[in-house]
C-alpha positions in Angstrom: 150.5 83.1 49.7 148.3 81.5 47.6 146.7 78.8 48.6 145.7 75.8 47.3 141.3 75.0 47.4 141.9 72.4 49.7 144.1 74.0 51.3 141.8 76.9 51.7 138.7 74.7 52.8 140.7 73.0 55.4 141.4 76.7 57.0 137.7 77.8 56.7 136.4 74.6 58.5 138.6 75.2 61.4 137.9 78.4 61.2 134.3 77.6 61.7 135.0 75.3 64.7 137.2 78.3 65.9 134.3 80.6 66.1 131.6 78.2 67.6 128.3 79.4 68.9 126.5 79.8 66.1 127.8 83.0 64.5 130.0 81.8 61.9 129.1 79.0 59.1 130.8 77.5 56.3 128.6 77.9 52.3 129.2 77.0 49.3 127.1 77.7 45.9 128.3 74.7 43.0 127.7 77.0 39.8 125.9 76.5 37.1 123.3 74.9 38.8 123.4 77.6 42.0 122.8 74.2 44.6 123.7 75.7 48.1 125.0 74.0 50.2 125.6 76.1 54.4 126.6 74.2 57.6 125.1 74.8 60.8 126.2 78.1 61.9 124.8 80.0 58.1 121.4 77.7 59.4 121.5 80.0 62.8 122.5 83.0 61.6 119.1 82.9 59.1 117.0 81.3 61.9 116.4 78.5 59.7 116.2 74.8 60.9 119.1 73.1 60.5 119.6 70.8 57.2 116.3 73.0 55.2 116.4 73.0 51.8 116.9 76.0 50.7 117.2 77.4 47.2 119.4 80.4 46.1 116.0 83.2 45.3 114.7 81.8 48.2 118.0 82.6 50.0 118.9 85.9 49.0 115.2 86.9 49.8 116.4 87.3 53.7 118.4 90.3 52.1 117.7 93.5 52.7 116.3 95.1 49.2 120.3 97.7 49.7 122.5 94.5 50.6 120.7 92.1 48.1 122.2 94.7 45.0 125.6 95.0 46.3 125.8 91.3 47.0 125.1 90.6 42.9 127.5 92.8 41.6 130.5 91.5 43.9 129.2 88.1 42.9 128.5 88.7 39.3 131.8 90.3 39.1 134.0 87.8 40.7 132.0 85.4 39.1 133.6 87.0 36.7 137.1 88.0 36.9 137.9 84.6 39.4 138.2 87.0 42.5 137.3 86.8 46.3 135.3 89.3 47.7 134.5 89.5 51.0 131.2 91.7 51.9 129.1 93.3 54.9 125.3 92.7 54.8 122.0 93.0 56.3 119.7 90.4 56.3 116.3 90.3 58.0 115.8 86.5 59.0 112.9 83.2 59.0 112.4 84.9 62.5 111.7 88.5 61.3 115.5 89.5 63.3 117.4 92.1 61.8 121.0 90.8 61.7 124.3 92.1 59.8 126.2 88.8 58.2 130.4 89.4 57.1 130.3 86.8 53.7 134.0 86.5 52.8 133.9 84.5 49.6 136.2 82.5 47.7 135.8 82.0 43.6 136.6 78.3 42.5 138.0 78.2 38.6 138.9 76.1 36.1 140.1 76.5 32.8 139.5 80.2 33.5 135.9 80.2 34.2 134.1 80.2 37.8 132.7 76.7 38.7 132.5 77.4 42.7 131.7 79.8 45.1 133.0 79.5 48.5 133.3 80.9 52.1 132.8 82.2 55.8 129.6 83.9 56.5 129.8 85.7 60.3 127.2 86.9 62.4 128.3 90.8 62.7 125.2 92.2 63.9 126.9 93.0 68.1 130.0 94.7 66.5 128.5 96.6 64.2 125.6 97.4 67.2 129.0 98.4 69.4 130.7 100.4 66.8 127.3 102.3 66.7 127.4 102.9 70.1 130.4 104.3 70.8 130.3 106.9 67.5 
């Protein structure tokens, strides 16, 4: 079942509320100006003060080199093809802590062109640590 953008945004908002504790937040990037909007949960993941104005170049600076390369490739393809994506990444937070983060992205298109990317960022550091401990 395909959801329209408004219904999808409502479901993402519900998901953020259900996973309270600062490990999940919503994000959005308006194209073509690449203006970012984050909810408190995303600021918490990056260990930045809530409401801090951040540019996309500053935000991508937190990603490890390997994760940034994957992110840019997946993002470029999603924008080009107007498709959604899920990607596990690694960041170094503003306080220097290593975190694993899952990004779920949805692309809103108008007349066949991507105009906005939005979705969920989830701290999966503990999940990934537990997987590595059991293997």
